[in-house]
C-alpha positions as a Markdown table, in Angstrom:
| # | Residue | x | y | z |
|---|---|---|---|---|
| 1 | Unk | -37.2 | 24.0 | -8.8 |
| 2 | Unk | -36.8 | 24.1 | -5.1 |
| 3 | Unk | -36.5 | 20.7 | -3.4 |
| 4 | Unk | -38.1 | 20.0 | 0.0 |
| 5 | Unk | -35.8 | 19.3 | 3.0 |
| 6 | Unk | -36.7 | 15.6 | 2.9 |
| 7 | Unk | -35.9 | 15.3 | -0.8 |
| 8 | Unk | -32.6 | 17.1 | -0.3 |
| 9 | Unk | -31.7 | 14.8 | 2.6 |
| 10 | Unk | -32.5 | 11.7 | 0.5 |
| 11 | Unk | -30.5 | 12.9 | -2.4 |
| 12 | Unk | -27.5 | 13.6 | -0.2 |
| 13 | Unk | -27.7 | 10.3 | 1.5 |
| 14 | Unk | -28.0 | 8.4 | -1.7 |
| 15 | Unk | -25.1 | 10.4 | -3.2 |
| 16 | Unk | -22.8 | 9.6 | -0.3 |
| 17 | Unk | -23.7 | 5.9 | -0.4 |
| 18 | Unk | -23.5 | 5.5 | -4.1 |
| 19 | Unk | -19.8 | 6.2 | -4.5 |
| 20 | Unk | -18.6 | 3.8 | -1.7 |
| 21 | Unk | -20.9 | 1.1 | -3.0 |
| 22 | Unk | -19.6 | 1.5 | -6.6 |
| 23 | Unk | -16.0 | 1.3 | -5.3 |
| 24 | Unk | -16.9 | -1.7 | -3.1 |
| 25 | Unk | -18.4 | -3.5 | -6.1 |
| 26 | Unk | -15.4 | -2.6 | -8.4 |
| 27 | Unk | -12.6 | -3.5 | -6.0 |
| 28 | Unk | -14.2 | -6.3 | -3.9 |
| 29 | Unk | -17.2 | -8.1 | -5.3 |
| 30 | Unk | -16.3 | -8.0 | -9.0 |
| 31 | Unk | -12.8 | -9.4 | -8.4 |
| 32 | Unk | -14.3 | -12.0 | -6.0 |
| 33 | Unk | -16.7 | -13.2 | -8.7 |
| 34 | Unk | -13.8 | -13.4 | -11.2 |
| 35 | Unk | -11.7 | -15.3 | -8.7 |
| 36 | Unk | -14.4 | -18.0 | -8.4 |
| 37 | Unk | -14.6 | -18.1 | -12.2 |
| 38 | Unk | -10.8 | -18.5 | -12.6 |
| 39 | Unk | -10.9 | -21.4 | -10.1 |
| 40 | Unk | -12.7 | -23.6 | -12.6 |
| 41 | Unk | -10.1 | -23.0 | -15.3 |
| 42 | Unk | -6.7 | -24.1 | -16.3 |
| 43 | Unk | -4.9 | -20.9 | -17.1 |
| 44 | Unk | -1.3 | -19.6 | -16.9 |
| 45 | Unk | -2.5 | -16.0 | -16.9 |
| 46 | Unk | -1.5 | -15.3 | -20.5 |
| 47 | Unk | -2.7 | -18.0 | -23.0 |
| 48 | Unk | -6.1 | -19.4 | -23.6 |
| 49 | Unk | -8.3 | -20.6 | -20.8 |
| 50 | Unk | -9.5 | -24.1 | -20.5 |
| 51 | Unk | -12.5 | -25.0 | -18.4 |
| 52 | Unk | -11.7 | -28.0 | -16.1 |
| 53 | Unk | -14.6 | -27.9 | -13.7 |
| 54 | Unk | -13.7 | -29.0 | -10.2 |
| 55 | Unk | -10.3 | -30.5 | -11.1 |
| 56 | Unk | -8.4 | -27.7 | -9.3 |
| 57 | Unk | -10.3 | -28.3 | -6.1 |
| 58 | Unk | -9.8 | -32.0 | -6.3 |
| 59 | Unk | -6.1 | -31.6 | -6.7 |
| 60 | Unk | -5.9 | -29.3 | -3.7 |
| 61 | Unk | -7.9 | -31.6 | -1.5 |
| 62 | Unk | -6.0 | -34.7 | -2.5 |
| 63 | Unk | -2.5 | -33.2 | -2.4 |
| 64 | Unk | -1.1 | -32.9 | 1.1 |
| 65 | Unk | 1.4 | -30.4 | -0.1 |
| 66 | Unk | -1.3 | -27.7 | -0.3 |
| 67 | Unk | -3.2 | -28.3 | 2.9 |
| 68 | Unk | -0.2 | -29.4 | 4.8 |
| 69 | Unk | 1.2 | -25.8 | 5.1 |
| 70 | Unk | -1.9 | -24.9 | 7.2 |
| 71 | Unk | -0.1 | -26.3 | 10.2 |
| 72 | Unk | 2.3 | -23.5 | 10.0 |
| 73 | Unk | -0.7 | -21.1 | 10.4 |
| 74 | Unk | -1.3 | -22.7 | 13.8 |
| 75 | Unk | 2.0 | -21.0 | 15.1 |
| 76 | Unk | 0.5 | -17.6 | 14.3 |
| 77 | Unk | -2.8 | -18.5 | 15.9 |
| 78 | Unk | -1.1 | -19.5 | 19.1 |
| 79 | Unk | 1.1 | -16.4 | 19.0 |
| 80 | Unk | -2.1 | -14.4 | 18.4 |
| 81 | Unk | -3.7 | -15.8 | 21.5 |
| 82 | Unk | -0.7 | -14.8 | 23.6 |
| 83 | Unk | -0.6 | -11.4 | 21.9 |
| 84 | Unk | -4.3 | -10.8 | 23.0 |
| 85 | Unk | -3.5 | -11.9 | 26.5 |
| 86 | Unk | -0.4 | -9.6 | 26.8 |
| 87 | Unk | -2.3 | -6.7 | 25.2 |
| 88 | Unk | -5.1 | -7.0 | 27.7 |
| 89 | Unk | -2.6 | -7.1 | 30.6 |
| 90 | Unk | -0.7 | -4.0 | 29.4 |
| 91 | Unk | -4.0 | -2.2 | 28.7 |
| 92 | Unk | -5.3 | -2.8 | 32.2 |
| 93 | Unk | -1.9 | -1.7 | 33.7 |
| 94 | Unk | -1.7 | 1.4 | 31.6 |
| 95 | Unk | -5.3 | 2.4 | 32.2 |
| 96 | Unk | -4.3 | 3.1 | 35.9 |
| 97 | Unk | -2.7 | 6.2 | 37.1 |
| 98 | Unk | 0.8 | 4.9 | 36.4 |
| 99 | Unk | 3.5 | 7.6 | 36.1 |
| 100 | Unk | 4.7 | 7.8 | 32.5 |
| 101 | Unk | 1.9 | 5.7 | 31.2 |
| 102 | Unk | 1.7 | 7.7 | 28.0 |
| 103 | Unk | 5.3 | 7.0 | 27.2 |
| 104 | Unk | 4.8 | 3.3 | 27.8 |
| 105 | Unk | 1.7 | 3.4 | 25.5 |
| 106 | Unk | 3.7 | 4.9 | 22.7 |
| 107 | Unk | 6.6 | 2.4 | 23.2 |
| 108 | Unk | 4.2 | -0.5 | 22.9 |
| 109 | Unk | 2.3 | 0.9 | 20.0 |
| 110 | Unk | 5.3 | 1.9 | 18.0 |
| 111 | Unk | 6.0 | -1.6 | 16.5 |
| 112 | Unk | 2.6 | -1.5 | 14.8 |
| 113 | Unk | 3.3 | 1.6 | 12.9 |
| 114 | Unk | 6.8 | 0.4 | 11.8 |
| 115 | Unk | 7.1 | -0.9 | 8.3 |
| 116 | Unk | 7.3 | -4.6 | 8.0 |
| 117 | Unk | 10.5 | -4.6 | 6.0 |
| 118 | Unk | 12.2 | -2.6 | 8.8 |
| 119 | Unk | 11.0 | -5.1 | 11.4 |
| 120 | Unk | 12.3 | -8.0 | 9.3 |
| 121 | Unk | 15.8 | -6.4 | 9.2 |
| 122 | Unk | 15.7 | -5.9 | 13.0 |
| 123 | Unk | 14.8 | -9.4 | 13.8 |
| 124 | Unk | 17.1 | -10.9 | 11.3 |
| 125 | Unk | 19.9 | -9.2 | 13.2 |
| 126 | Unk | 18.3 | -10.3 | 16.4 |
| 127 | Unk | 18.1 | -14.0 | 15.4 |
| 128 | Unk | 21.4 | -14.3 | 13.4 |
| 129 | Unk | 23.3 | -17.4 | 14.6 |
| 130 | Unk | 26.7 | -15.8 | 14.3 |
| 131 | Unk | 26.4 | -12.2 | 15.5 |
| 132 | Unk | 22.7 | -12.1 | 16.6 |
| 133 | Unk | 21.7 | -10.0 | 19.6 |
| 134 | Unk | 19.7 | -12.8 | 21.1 |
| 135 | Unk | 22.6 | -15.2 | 21.2 |
| 136 | Unk | 24.8 | -12.4 | 22.4 |
| 137 | Unk | 22.4 | -11.7 | 25.3 |
| 138 | Unk | 22.4 | -15.4 | 26.2 |
| 139 | Unk | 26.2 | -15.4 | 26.3 |
| 140 | Unk | 26.2 | -12.3 | 28.5 |
| 141 | Unk | 23.9 | -13.6 | 31.1 |
| 142 | Unk | 25.6 | -17.0 | 31.3 |
| 143 | Unk | 23.2 | -19.1 | 29.2 |
| 144 | Unk | 25.6 | -19.5 | 26.2 |
| 145 | Unk | 24.6 | -23.2 | 26.0 |
| 146 | Unk | 21.2 | -22.1 | 24.7 |
| 147 | Unk | 22.7 | -20.4 | 21.6 |
| 148 | Unk | 20.8 | -21.5 | 18.6 |
| 149 | Unk | 20.3 | -21.0 | 14.9 |
| 150 | Unk | 16.8 | -19.6 | 15.4 |
| 151 | Unk | 15.9 | -19.2 | 11.7 |
| 152 | Unk | 17.9 | -22.2 | 10.4 |
| 153 | Unk | 16.3 | -24.8 | 12.6 |
| 154 | Unk | 13.0 | -26.1 | 11.4 |
| 155 | Unk | 11.9 | -26.8 | 15.0 |
| 156 | Unk | 12.2 | -23.1 | 16.0 |
| 157 | Unk | 11.8 | -21.0 | 12.8 |
| 158 | Unk | 8.0 | -20.9 | 12.9 |
| 159 | Unk | 8.1 | -20.0 | 16.6 |
| 160 | Unk | 10.5 | -17.2 | 15.9 |
| 161 | Unk | 8.4 | -15.8 | 13.0 |
| 162 | Unk | 5.2 | -16.0 | 15.1 |
| 163 | Unk | 6.9 | -14.0 | 17.8 |
| 164 | Unk | 7.7 | -11.3 | 15.3 |
| 165 | Unk | 4.1 | -11.1 | 14.3 |
| 166 | Unk | 3.0 | -11.1 | 17.9 |
| 167 | Unk | 5.4 | -8.3 | 18.7 |
| 168 | Unk | 4.2 | -6.2 | 15.8 |
| 169 | Unk | 0.5 | -6.3 | 16.3 |
| 170 | Unk | 0.2 | -6.4 | 20.1 |
| 171 | Unk | 0.3 | -2.6 | 20.3 |
| 172 | Unk | -2.8 | -2.3 | 18.1 |
| 173 | Unk | -4.7 | -4.8 | 20.3 |
| 174 | Unk | -3.6 | -2.9 | 23.4 |
| 175 | Unk | -4.9 | 0.4 | 22.1 |
| 176 | Unk | -8.3 | -1.2 | 21.2 |
| 177 | Unk | -8.5 | -2.6 | 24.7 |
| 178 | Unk | -7.6 | 0.7 | 26.2 |
| 179 | Unk | -10.4 | 2.5 | 24.4 |
| 180 | Unk | -12.8 | -0.1 | 25.7 |
| 181 | Unk | -11.5 | 0.1 | 29.2 |
| 182 | Unk | -11.8 | 3.9 | 29.3 |
| 183 | Unk | -15.4 | 3.7 | 28.3 |
| 184 | Unk | -16.3 | 1.7 | 31.5 |
| 185 | Unk | -17.9 | 4.2 | 34.2 |
| 186 | Unk | -15.6 | 4.7 | 37.1 |
| 187 | Unk | -18.7 | 4.6 | 39.4 |
| 188 | Unk | -18.8 | 0.9 | 39.0 |
| 189 | Unk | -15.3 | 0.4 | 40.4 |
| 190 | Unk | -15.9 | 2.9 | 43.1 |
| 191 | Unk | -19.0 | 1.0 | 44.2 |
| 192 | Unk | -17.2 | -2.3 | 44.0 |
| 193 | Unk | -14.4 | -0.9 | 46.2 |
| 194 | Unk | -16.9 | 0.3 | 48.8 |
| 195 | Unk | -18.4 | -3.2 | 48.8 |
| 196 | Unk | -15.0 | -4.6 | 49.6 |
| 197 | Unk | -14.3 | -6.3 | 46.2 |
| 198 | Unk | -10.6 | -7.0 | 45.5 |
| 199 | Unk | -8.8 | -5.9 | 42.3 |
| 200 | Unk | -9.1 | -9.4 | 40.9 |
| 201 | Unk | -12.8 | -9.6 | 41.6 |
| 202 | Unk | -13.3 | -6.1 | 40.0 |
| 203 | Unk | -11.5 | -7.4 | 36.9 |
| 204 | Unk | -13.6 | -10.5 | 36.5 |
| 205 | Unk | -16.9 | -9.0 | 37.6 |
| 206 | Unk | -16.7 | -5.6 | 36.0 |
| 207 | Unk | -13.9 | -5.3 | 33.5 |
| 208 | Unk | -14.3 | -8.6 | 31.6 |
| 209 | Unk | -18.1 | -8.4 | 31.1 |
| 210 | Unk | -17.7 | -4.8 | 29.9 |
| 211 | Unk | -15.0 | -5.5 | 27.3 |
| 212 | Unk | -16.5 | -8.9 | 26.2 |
| 213 | Unk | -17.5 | -7.7 | 22.8 |
| 214 | Unk | -14.1 | -6.2 | 22.1 |
| 215 | Unk | -12.4 | -9.3 | 23.2 |
| 216 | Unk | -14.5 | -11.4 | 20.8 |
| 217 | Unk | -13.7 | -9.0 | 18.0 |
| 218 | Unk | -9.9 | -9.3 | 18.7 |
| 219 | Unk | -10.1 | -13.1 | 18.9 |
| 220 | Unk | -11.9 | -13.1 | 15.5 |
| 221 | Unk | -9.1 | -10.9 | 14.1 |
| 222 | Unk | -6.5 | -13.2 | 15.6 |
| 223 | Unk | -8.1 | -16.2 | 13.9 |
| 224 | Unk | -8.4 | -14.6 | 10.5 |
| 225 | Unk | -5.0 | -13.0 | 10.8 |
| 226 | Unk | -3.4 | -16.3 | 11.5 |
| 227 | Unk | -5.1 | -17.9 | 8.5 |
| 228 | Unk | -3.9 | -15.0 | 6.3 |
| 229 | Unk | -0.4 | -14.7 | 7.6 |
| 230 | Unk | 1.9 | -13.7 | 4.7 |
| 231 | Unk | 4.0 | -10.6 | 4.9 |
| 232 | Unk | 6.4 | -11.3 | 7.7 |
| 233 | Unk | 7.2 | -15.0 | 6.8 |
| 234 | Unk | 7.4 | -14.1 | 3.2 |
| 235 | Unk | 9.8 | -11.1 | 3.6 |
| 236 | Unk | 12.0 | -12.8 | 6.2 |
| 237 | Unk | 12.2 | -16.3 | 4.8 |
| 238 | Unk | 10.6 | -16.5 | 1.3 |
| 239 | Unk | 9.1 | -19.8 | 2.3 |
| 240 | Unk | 12.4 | -21.4 | 3.0 |
| 241 | Unk | 13.0 | -24.0 | 5.7 |
| 242 | Unk | 9.4 | -25.1 | 6.0 |
| 243 | Unk | 7.9 | -21.6 | 6.7 |
| 244 | Unk | 5.3 | -21.6 | 3.9 |
| 245 | Unk | 1.8 | -20.5 | 5.0 |
| 246 | Unk | -1.3 | -21.2 | 2.9 |
| 247 | Unk | -1.4 | -17.8 | 1.5 |
| 248 | Unk | 2.3 | -17.9 | 0.5 |
| 249 | Unk | 1.7 | -21.3 | -1.2 |
| 250 | Unk | -1.3 | -19.7 | -3.0 |
| 251 | Unk | 0.8 | -16.8 | -4.3 |
| 252 | Unk | 3.6 | -19.2 | -5.3 |
| 253 | Unk | 1.3 | -21.5 | -7.3 |
| 254 | Unk | -0.5 | -18.6 | -9.0 |
| 255 | Unk | 2.5 | -16.4 | -10.0 |
| 256 | Unk | 5.7 | -18.4 | -9.7 |
| 257 | Unk | 4.3 | -21.6 | -11.3 |
| 258 | Unk | 1.8 | -19.6 | -13.4 |
| 259 | Unk | -1.1 | -21.8 | -12.4 |
| 260 | Unk | -3.7 | -19.1 | -12.0 |
| 261 | Unk | -6.6 | -21.4 | -12.0 |
| 262 | Unk | -5.2 | -23.6 | -9.2 |
| 263 | Unk | -4.1 | -20.6 | -7.3 |
| 264 | Unk | -7.6 | -19.0 | -7.5 |
| 265 | Unk | -9.1 | -22.3 | -6.3 |
| 266 | Unk | -6.8 | -22.2 | -3.3 |
| 267 | Unk | -7.8 | -18.6 | -2.6 |
| 268 | Unk | -11.5 | -19.6 | -2.8 |
| 269 | Unk | -10.8 | -22.4 | -0.3 |
| 270 | Unk | -9.1 | -20.0 | 2.1 |
| 271 | Unk | -12.1 | -17.7 | 1.8 |
| 272 | Unk | -14.5 | -20.6 | 2.6 |
| 273 | Unk | -12.3 | -21.6 | 5.6 |
| 274 | Unk | -12.3 | -18.0 | 7.0 |
| 275 | Unk | -16.0 | -17.6 | 6.4 |
| 276 | Unk | -16.6 | -21.0 | 8.1 |
| 277 | Unk | -14.6 | -20.1 | 11.2 |
| 278 | Unk | -16.3 | -16.6 | 11.4 |
| 279 | Unk | -19.7 | -18.2 | 11.1 |
| 280 | Unk | -18.8 | -20.8 | 13.8 |
| 281 | Unk | -17.6 | -18.2 | 16.1 |
| 282 | Unk | -20.6 | -16.0 | 15.6 |
| 283 | Unk | -22.8 | -19.0 | 16.3 |
| 284 | Unk | -21.1 | -19.9 | 19.5 |
| 285 | Unk | -21.0 | -16.3 | 20.7 |
| 286 | Unk | -24.7 | -15.9 | 19.9 |
| 287 | Unk | -25.4 | -19.0 | 21.9 |
| 288 | Unk | -23.5 | -17.4 | 24.8 |
| 289 | Unk | -25.6 | -14.2 | 24.5 |
| 290 | Unk | -28.8 | -16.2 | 24.5 |
| 291 | Unk | -27.6 | -18.0 | 27.6 |
């Protein structure tokens, strides 16, 4: 039997959509439903499960040890804002006819494609209090009095870790900004120059409105990335010296202390926090669009 073109097109579209939807359901929605289910249990991951209702959530809300680590996530959020600002600056500079701009683009993007473990080893050598490169540089330029145990001091360790995260992900933000900048018609800038607009006026009147959606996206990724900070502080410090983030505490509770139900409840709360901030940002941005 010969199918019509419209029928063939429908079959092909449904076939291509079915497999991704099945995979999405298997590896995203199905585990998420089970996560919510586990959050109402007392379970060590091996023995019998005991239904405890909202007791896990009550313990999380009333115990400052769990929510207190969220303050460490603020360091990564502040670093993410700086990262976005630097990424925009370098994107604007490297979008001009700068000699060797492609080399600089590669250099700035390289940290993002490096493995996190390699980056941790690099910065452990950089921050080392005895033979670290940073302290050595301070000695070399006459600021030896600023030598410091960057990872051993609770007042500086989270700043140091947030800088590592900022250094790693800035290249990705820069490339995204570059793609957005290159989509702006050059005729707009030419017309602005003819009208006598300065470079700063062109930036605020043409560049910023044109890349607003991309900037909003990167700010959203910065917020969610800060809330979900895990790999760099975990690999470098393993939570020592007050460097726990909320995700690290969740993993510790669920797998090290074998309290899967409590860990699942913490994961659900983190999901609610992320969705809440995403919804709030979308509401504020939608209000800006309406205005």
